C-alpha positions as CSV (number, residue, x, y, z in Angstrom):
1,M,18.1,-32.6,4.4
2,N,21.0,-30.2,4.5
3,L,20.3,-26.9,6.3
4,L,22.7,-25.1,4.0
5,N,24.1,-25.9,0.6
6,K,27.4,-24.2,1.1
7,H,28.1,-23.9,-2.6
8,D,25.0,-21.6,-2.8
9,L,25.8,-19.4,0.2
10,D,29.0,-17.4,0.8
11,E,30.9,-17.5,4.1
12,E,29.4,-14.3,5.3
13,Y,25.9,-15.7,5.0
14,I,26.8,-19.0,6.6
15,D,28.5,-17.3,9.6
16,F,25.6,-15.0,10.1
17,I,22.9,-17.7,9.9
18,E,24.8,-20.0,12.2
19,N,25.9,-17.5,14.9
20,E,23.4,-14.7,15.1
21,K,20.4,-14.9,17.5
22,F,16.9,-13.6,16.8
23,S,14.4,-13.4,19.7
24,G,16.7,-15.8,21.7
25,R,17.1,-18.4,18.8
26,Y,19.8,-18.8,16.2
27,L,18.8,-17.6,12.7
28,S,19.6,-21.1,11.5
29,E,16.7,-22.4,13.5
30,Y,14.3,-20.0,11.8
31,V,15.7,-21.0,8.4
32,A,15.3,-24.7,9.2
33,N,11.7,-24.1,10.3
34,V,10.8,-22.3,7.1
35,Q,12.3,-25.2,5.2
36,R,10.3,-27.7,7.2
37,V,7.0,-25.8,6.6
38,Y,7.9,-25.4,2.9
39,L,8.6,-29.1,2.4
40,A,5.6,-30.3,4.5
41,D,3.0,-30.1,1.7
42,N,2.3,-29.1,-1.9
43,R,0.6,-25.8,-1.1
44,P,2.2,-22.9,-3.0
45,W,3.1,-19.8,-1.0
46,V,2.0,-16.3,-1.5
47,I,4.2,-13.7,0.2
48,G,2.5,-10.4,1.0
49,Y,5.2,-7.9,0.1
50,S,4.7,-4.2,0.9
51,G,8.3,-3.2,0.5
52,G,8.4,-2.3,4.3
53,K,10.9,-3.6,6.7
54,D,8.9,-6.6,8.0
55,S,7.9,-8.0,4.6
56,A,11.5,-7.5,3.4
57,A,12.7,-9.4,6.5
58,V,10.3,-12.3,5.7
59,M,11.4,-12.3,2.1
60,S,15.1,-12.5,3.1
61,L,14.3,-15.4,5.5
62,V,12.4,-17.4,2.9
63,Y,15.0,-16.7,0.2
64,M,17.8,-18.0,2.5
65,A,15.7,-21.0,3.3
66,L,15.2,-21.9,-0.4
67,L,18.9,-21.3,-1.1
68,G,19.7,-23.9,1.5
69,L,17.5,-26.6,-0.1
70,K,18.6,-28.9,-2.9
71,E,17.2,-27.9,-6.3
72,E,15.0,-31.0,-6.4
73,E,13.5,-30.0,-3.0
74,R,12.3,-26.6,-4.3
75,H,9.1,-28.3,-5.5
76,K,6.4,-25.6,-5.3
77,P,6.1,-22.0,-6.4
78,I,6.3,-18.9,-4.3
79,F,4.4,-15.9,-5.5
80,V,5.6,-12.5,-4.1
81,V,2.7,-10.1,-4.4
82,A,2.7,-6.4,-3.8
83,S,-0.4,-4.2,-3.8
84,D,-0.2,-0.8,-5.5
85,T,-3.2,1.5,-4.7
86,L,-2.1,3.8,-7.5
87,V,-1.7,6.6,-4.9
88,E,1.3,5.2,-3.0
89,T,4.0,7.6,-2.0
90,P,6.2,7.9,-5.2
91,A,9.5,7.1,-3.3
92,V,7.9,3.9,-2.0
93,V,6.6,2.9,-5.5
94,N,10.1,3.2,-6.9
95,H,11.5,1.2,-4.0
96,V,8.9,-1.6,-4.4
97,N,9.3,-1.7,-8.2
98,N,13.1,-2.0,-7.9
99,S,12.8,-4.6,-5.2
100,L,10.4,-6.8,-7.2
101,A,12.6,-6.6,-10.2
102,A,15.7,-7.6,-8.1
103,I,13.8,-10.5,-6.6
104,N,12.9,-11.8,-10.1
105,R,16.5,-11.4,-11.3
106,G,17.9,-13.2,-8.2
107,A,15.4,-16.0,-8.4
108,K,16.2,-16.6,-12.0
109,R,19.9,-16.6,-11.3
110,D,19.6,-19.0,-8.4
111,S,17.0,-21.3,-10.0
112,L,14.4,-20.6,-7.3
113,P,10.7,-21.0,-7.9
114,I,10.0,-17.4,-6.9
115,T,8.2,-14.9,-9.0
116,S,7.1,-11.3,-8.1
117,H,3.7,-9.8,-9.0
118,K,2.0,-6.4,-8.6
119,V,-1.7,-6.0,-8.2
120,V,-3.8,-2.9,-8.5
121,P,-7.5,-2.1,-7.7
122,K,-10.1,-2.3,-10.4
123,T,-10.5,1.0,-12.2
124,S,-14.0,1.4,-10.8
125,E,-12.6,1.1,-7.2
126,T,-9.5,3.4,-7.3
127,F,-9.1,6.3,-5.0
128,W,-9.7,9.0,-7.6
129,V,-12.7,7.3,-9.3
130,N,-14.4,7.0,-5.9
131,I,-13.4,10.5,-4.7
132,L,-13.7,12.6,-8.0
133,G,-16.0,10.3,-9.9
134,K,-18.6,9.1,-7.4
135,G,-18.0,11.9,-5.0
136,Y,-17.1,9.6,-2.0
137,P,-15.9,11.7,0.9
138,A,-12.3,11.4,1.8
139,P,-11.6,8.5,4.1
140,T,-11.6,9.0,7.9
141,R,-11.2,6.8,10.9
142,N,-14.9,6.4,11.1
143,F,-15.4,5.8,7.3
144,R,-12.2,4.1,6.1
145,W,-13.6,2.7,2.8
146,C,-10.2,2.8,1.0
147,T,-8.2,-0.1,2.4
148,E,-10.5,-2.9,1.5
149,R,-11.3,-1.6,-2.0
150,M,-7.8,-0.5,-3.0
151,K,-5.5,-2.9,-1.2
152,S,-7.1,-5.9,0.4
153,N,-9.5,-6.9,-2.5
154,P,-6.8,-7.0,-5.2
155,V,-4.6,-9.2,-3.0
156,S,-7.6,-11.4,-2.1
157,S,-8.4,-11.8,-5.8
158,F,-4.8,-12.9,-6.5
159,I,-5.0,-15.4,-3.7
160,T,-8.4,-16.7,-4.8
161,D,-7.0,-17.2,-8.3
162,K,-4.2,-19.3,-6.9
163,V,-6.6,-21.3,-4.7
164,S,-8.7,-22.1,-7.8
165,K,-5.6,-23.4,-9.5
166,Y,-3.9,-25.2,-6.7
167,E,-6.8,-25.9,-4.3
168,E,-5.0,-24.5,-1.3
169,V,-2.3,-21.9,-0.6
170,V,-0.2,-20.6,2.3
171,V,-0.1,-16.8,2.7
172,V,3.2,-15.8,4.3
173,L,3.1,-12.5,6.2
174,G,5.6,-10.3,8.1
175,S,3.2,-9.8,11.1
176,R,5.0,-9.4,14.4
177,S,3.3,-9.6,17.8
178,Q,5.5,-6.8,19.1
179,E,4.5,-4.3,16.4
180,S,0.8,-5.1,15.7
181,T,-1.0,-6.6,18.6
182,S,-4.5,-6.8,17.1
183,P,-3.6,-8.6,13.8
184,A,-1.3,-11.0,15.8
185,Q,-4.2,-11.8,18.2
186,V,-6.6,-12.4,15.3
187,I,-4.1,-14.8,13.7
188,A,-3.4,-16.5,17.0
189,K,-7.2,-17.2,17.4
190,H,-7.2,-19.1,14.1
191,K,-4.0,-21.1,14.8
192,I,-4.2,-24.8,13.9
193,D,-3.2,-27.0,16.9
194,G,0.1,-28.6,16.3
195,S,0.9,-26.6,13.3
196,D,2.7,-23.4,12.3
197,L,-0.2,-22.4,10.2
198,A,-3.4,-20.6,10.9
199,K,-6.7,-20.5,9.0
200,H,-7.1,-17.4,6.9
201,M,-9.7,-15.2,8.4
202,S,-11.8,-14.6,5.3
203,L,-10.5,-16.8,2.4
204,S,-11.4,-20.5,2.4
205,N,-8.6,-23.0,1.5
206,A,-6.0,-20.4,2.4
207,F,-3.7,-20.6,5.4
208,I,-1.4,-18.0,7.1
209,Y,2.2,-18.5,8.1
210,T,4.0,-15.8,10.2
211,P,7.7,-16.9,10.5
212,I,9.0,-13.8,12.3
213,D,6.0,-13.4,14.7
214,T,8.3,-13.3,17.8
215,W,10.9,-10.9,16.3
216,S,11.6,-7.4,17.6
217,V,12.4,-4.4,15.4
218,D,16.1,-5.0,16.2
219,D,15.9,-8.5,14.8
220,V,14.3,-7.1,11.6
221,W,17.0,-4.6,11.0
222,K,19.6,-7.1,11.9
223,I,18.6,-9.4,9.0
224,L,18.2,-6.5,6.6
225,R,21.5,-4.8,7.3
226,L,23.7,-7.4,9.1
227,C,24.2,-5.1,12.1
228,H,23.4,-5.5,15.8
229,L,23.2,-3.6,19.1
230,V,26.1,-3.3,21.5
231,S,26.4,-1.4,24.8
232,E,28.8,1.5,24.8
233,E,30.0,3.9,27.5
234,T,29.2,7.5,26.7
235,P,29.5,10.8,28.7
236,N,25.8,10.3,29.4
237,G,26.2,6.7,30.7
238,T,25.9,3.3,29.1
239,K,24.0,3.5,25.8
240,N,23.0,0.9,23.2
241,K,24.3,1.6,19.7
242,W,24.1,-0.2,16.4
243,F,27.4,-2.0,15.6
244,D,28.1,-2.7,12.0
245,K,29.5,-6.2,12.3
246,Y,30.2,-6.6,8.6
247,D,29.9,-4.1,5.8
248,L,26.9,-1.9,6.7
249,E,25.7,-2.0,3.1
250,W,25.5,-5.7,2.6
251,E,23.2,-7.1,-0.1
252,N,20.0,-9.0,0.2
253,P,20.3,-12.7,-0.8
254,W,18.8,-11.9,-4.2
255,G,20.9,-8.8,-4.6
256,G,20.3,-5.1,-4.0
257,K,20.9,-3.1,-0.8
258,N,18.5,-1.9,1.9
259,L,19.9,1.6,2.3
260,T,17.0,3.1,0.4
261,L,14.6,1.3,2.8
262,W,16.6,2.4,5.8
263,N,16.5,6.0,4.7
264,L,12.7,5.9,3.9
265,Y,12.1,5.0,7.6
266,K,14.8,7.3,8.9
267,Y,13.4,10.3,7.1
268,S,9.8,9.5,7.8
269,S,7.7,10.4,10.9
270,S,8.9,10.3,14.5
271,Q,5.8,8.5,15.7
272,G,5.7,5.0,17.2
273,E,8.3,2.4,17.1
274,R,11.8,3.7,16.4
275,L,13.7,2.8,13.3
276,R,16.8,2.1,15.2
277,G,15.1,0.0,17.9
278,G,17.3,0.2,21.0
279,D,19.8,2.6,19.6
280,E,19.9,5.3,22.2
281,T,22.7,7.4,20.7
282,T,20.7,8.7,17.8
283,P,17.4,10.6,17.5
284,S,14.4,8.4,17.3
285,C,12.8,7.8,13.9
286,G,9.5,6.6,12.8
287,N,8.0,3.3,11.9
288,S,5.8,5.1,9.5
289,K,3.6,2.6,7.6
290,F,4.3,3.8,4.1
291,G,1.1,4.1,2.3
292,C,-0.9,6.5,0.2
293,W,0.2,10.1,-0.2
294,T,-3.5,11.0,-0.3
295,C,-4.2,9.4,3.2
296,T,-6.7,11.6,5.1
297,V,-7.2,9.0,7.9
298,V,-4.4,10.6,9.9
299,T,-4.6,14.3,10.9
300,K,-1.2,15.1,9.5
301,D,1.0,13.2,7.1
302,R,4.2,13.3,9.3
303,A,6.0,10.9,7.0
304,M,5.6,13.1,3.9
305,E,6.4,16.2,5.9
306,S,9.6,14.6,7.1
307,L,10.6,13.4,3.7
308,I,10.1,17.0,2.4
309,Q,12.2,18.4,5.2
310,N,15.0,15.9,4.4
311,G,15.4,16.9,0.8
312,E,12.3,15.7,-1.1
313,Q,10.9,19.2,-1.7
314,W,9.3,18.2,-5.0
315,M,6.7,16.4,-2.9
316,E,5.3,19.7,-1.5
317,P,2.5,20.0,-4.2
318,L,1.4,16.5,-3.2
319,L,1.3,17.4,0.5
320,D,-0.7,20.5,-0.4
321,L,-3.3,18.5,-2.3
322,R,-3.5,16.0,0.5
323,N,-4.1,18.7,3.1
324,K,-6.8,20.4,1.0
325,L,-8.6,17.1,0.7
326,S,-8.1,16.5,4.4
327,D,-9.7,19.9,5.2
328,T,-13.0,18.6,3.6
329,T,-13.3,16.0,6.3
330,Q,-13.7,18.7,9.0
331,L,-17.3,19.2,10.1
332,E,-17.2,22.9,9.5
333,N,-16.2,22.5,5.9
334,Q,-18.4,19.6,4.9
335,G,-21.5,21.7,4.0
336,K,-19.4,23.8,1.6
337,V,-18.1,21.0,-0.5
338,R,-20.7,18.2,-0.1
339,N,-24.3,17.7,-1.3
340,H,-27.1,17.5,1.2
341,I,-28.6,14.6,-0.8
342,R,-27.0,11.2,-1.0
343,R,-26.4,9.4,-4.3
344,D,-29.6,7.3,-3.6
345,D,-31.6,10.6,-3.5
346,Q,-32.2,10.3,0.2
347,K,-31.6,13.1,2.7
348,E,-29.9,12.1,5.9
349,L,-32.3,13.0,8.6
350,T,-30.7,11.4,11.6
351,Y,-29.8,13.1,14.9
352,D,-26.3,13.6,13.4
353,Y,-26.7,15.2,10.0
354,T,-24.5,13.5,7.5
355,Y,-23.8,15.1,4.1
356,G,-23.8,13.2,0.8
357,P,-21.2,13.1,-2.0
358,Y,-18.8,15.9,-3.0
359,L,-20.5,18.5,-5.1
360,L,-19.7,18.3,-8.8
361,S,-18.2,21.8,-8.6
362,F,-15.7,20.7,-6.0
363,R,-14.8,17.6,-7.9
364,K,-14.1,19.6,-11.1
365,Q,-12.0,22.1,-9.1
366,F,-10.0,19.4,-7.4
367,L,-9.4,17.4,-10.7
368,R,-8.1,20.6,-12.3
369,R,-5.6,21.0,-9.5
370,L,-4.6,17.4,-9.6
371,L,-3.9,17.5,-13.3
372,E,-2.0,20.8,-13.0
373,T,0.1,19.2,-10.3
374,Q,0.7,16.2,-12.6
375,K,1.8,18.5,-15.4
376,Q,4.1,20.3,-13.0
377,L,5.8,17.1,-11.7
378,S,6.0,15.5,-15.2
379,A,8.5,18.2,-16.0
380,I,10.8,16.5,-13.4
381,D,9.9,12.9,-14.5
382,K,8.0,12.3,-17.7
383,T,6.7,9.0,-16.4
384,F,5.0,10.7,-13.4
385,E,1.3,10.0,-13.2
386,L,-1.1,11.0,-10.4
387,I,-4.2,9.8,-12.1
388,T,-4.2,7.2,-15.0
389,V,-6.0,7.6,-18.3
390,P,-8.4,4.7,-17.5
391,E,-9.3,6.5,-14.3
392,L,-10.0,9.8,-16.2
393,H,-12.4,7.9,-18.5
394,A,-14.1,6.3,-15.5
395,V,-14.4,9.7,-13.7
396,R,-15.9,11.2,-16.9
397,H,-18.5,8.4,-17.1
398,Q,-19.4,8.9,-13.4
399,W,-19.9,12.7,-14.0
400,L,-22.0,12.1,-17.1
401,N,-24.3,9.7,-15.2
402,D,-24.2,11.3,-11.7
403,P,-27.6,10.8,-10.1
404,N,-27.6,14.2,-8.3
405,E,-25.7,16.5,-10.6
406,P,-25.2,15.1,-14.1
407,D,-22.4,16.8,-16.0
408,W,-24.4,17.8,-19.0
409,D,-21.6,20.0,-20.2
410,D,-19.2,17.0,-20.4
411,S,-16.6,19.1,-18.6
412,L,-13.7,16.6,-18.1
413,P,-12.4,16.5,-21.7
414,K,-12.4,20.3,-21.7
415,I,-10.5,20.6,-18.4
416,F,-7.9,18.1,-19.6
417,K,-7.3,19.9,-22.9
418,E,-7.0,23.3,-21.2
419,I,-4.2,21.9,-19.0
420,F,-2.3,19.6,-21.4
421,G,-3.2,21.1,-24.8
422,Y,-4.3,17.9,-26.4
423,D,-7.2,15.5,-26.4
424,L,-7.4,11.9,-25.2
425,D,-9.3,9.4,-27.2
426,W,-12.6,10.2,-25.6
427,T,-15.4,7.8,-26.4
428,I,-19.0,9.0,-26.9
429,D,-21.0,8.3,-23.8
430,D,-24.7,9.1,-24.5
431,T,-26.1,7.0,-21.8
432,N,-29.0,9.0,-20.4
433,Q,-27.2,12.0,-21.6
434,F,-29.0,15.3,-22.2
435,S,-27.7,17.9,-24.5
436,K,-26.7,21.3,-23.1
437,E,-29.8,22.9,-24.5
438,E,-32.0,20.2,-22.9
439,S,-30.3,20.7,-19.6
440,E,-30.9,24.4,-19.7
441,I,-34.7,23.8,-20.3
442,I,-34.9,21.4,-17.4
443,N,-33.1,23.8,-15.0
444,R,-35.5,26.6,-16.1
445,L,-38.5,24.3,-15.3
446,V,-37.2,23.3,-11.8
447,P,-38.4,26.5,-10.0
448,E,-41.8,26.3,-11.7
449,T,-42.5,22.7,-10.9
450,G,-40.6,22.2,-7.7
451,V,-39.3,18.9,-9.0
452,S,-35.6,18.0,-8.6
453,P,-33.5,17.7,-11.8
454,S,-32.0,14.6,-10.3
455,R,-32.4,11.5,-12.4
456,N,-33.0,9.5,-9.2
457,V,-36.4,11.0,-8.5
458,K,-38.7,8.4,-7.1
459,S,-42.3,8.2,-8.2
């Protein structure tokens, strides 16, 4: 087996692969190891691609490895899968979409068995259907319901589908011990003796492969931008500085440059691992895990704040919406926006009083603001969409059939038309639906009978 088919790789790649070290080993050793694992069996690979630096580094390594194989050795498919929660930061969505398209073009050009795919959550499990439709409270550290429903489950379904077709698959991840200790420790516990693979923690017949597990952040940026650290004497003493060994804006093996990715990290938060690793001559930058612009798990969205400060002022309405939603997680505000009865009609009578879903009045108000913001931003980009049409239909269905506060006025179509000036193709949903007149009669009888108008009343 030839490590490199030199007619497929230009001299710059060959020199880089054969002479640069990553975590004490030459890059050529990592390429050879990826090739060995790839050729060891017939299990197809699923690469988890977020568009971030670590998944991009893994993608580069795997792509280089396949380029170095003979065409007849590229015997099994590689699926590159990205999960879109539908509330990802817009700049990241554009970056991921462009990257997936470039990977597809490059793989077709180079005759590689690589295809890219995007998965999204089921409409019933999206952020806005849960928040505005069902009234779920915004996610917090103690109630982080979003990740599994919106990100993990769609990817798991994709993997399960491939398992059913191919019997077993290998999931390739960009996990690094240096960056994420807990995930690395979990994977290490499931490692198969004498193998580079680990058993998947939750999916049967799926295995995990982490080819850059030992890499540092410096190694990651080195493969993404072909630059490395050198020591340099400055007036303040010896400092480390990134040295651009080749052209700083080199291309990925499939085509396309990483300047956009670099700037996304550079202009994001200043928390955690620094973008420039050991570079001590420049201000530290964040390792911000690019995620949902709606995220309320963190106290403040430093990444979005920094992006706005660095020229992305159009995102200010998004930050304002995110902050208003975050305010509802504060204990002093919960009683103002949330019901005292849960969706199952039970009051929470524990030592620590817990409120139920968001009040319908709050959900109506927030949806109006969301749609107004979408209209405002669509003037900049006509394709801009904060909430999809299927989600609006699902939210309306939830409102009409809400167990605590059924929307007998069918408000959502009216709100939409007031803002956009036209109607969507609303279907008639008369499931358990009272007319406005009937709802008024019921509400008049409530004080006289002392019975809740909720349709969840238990006998």
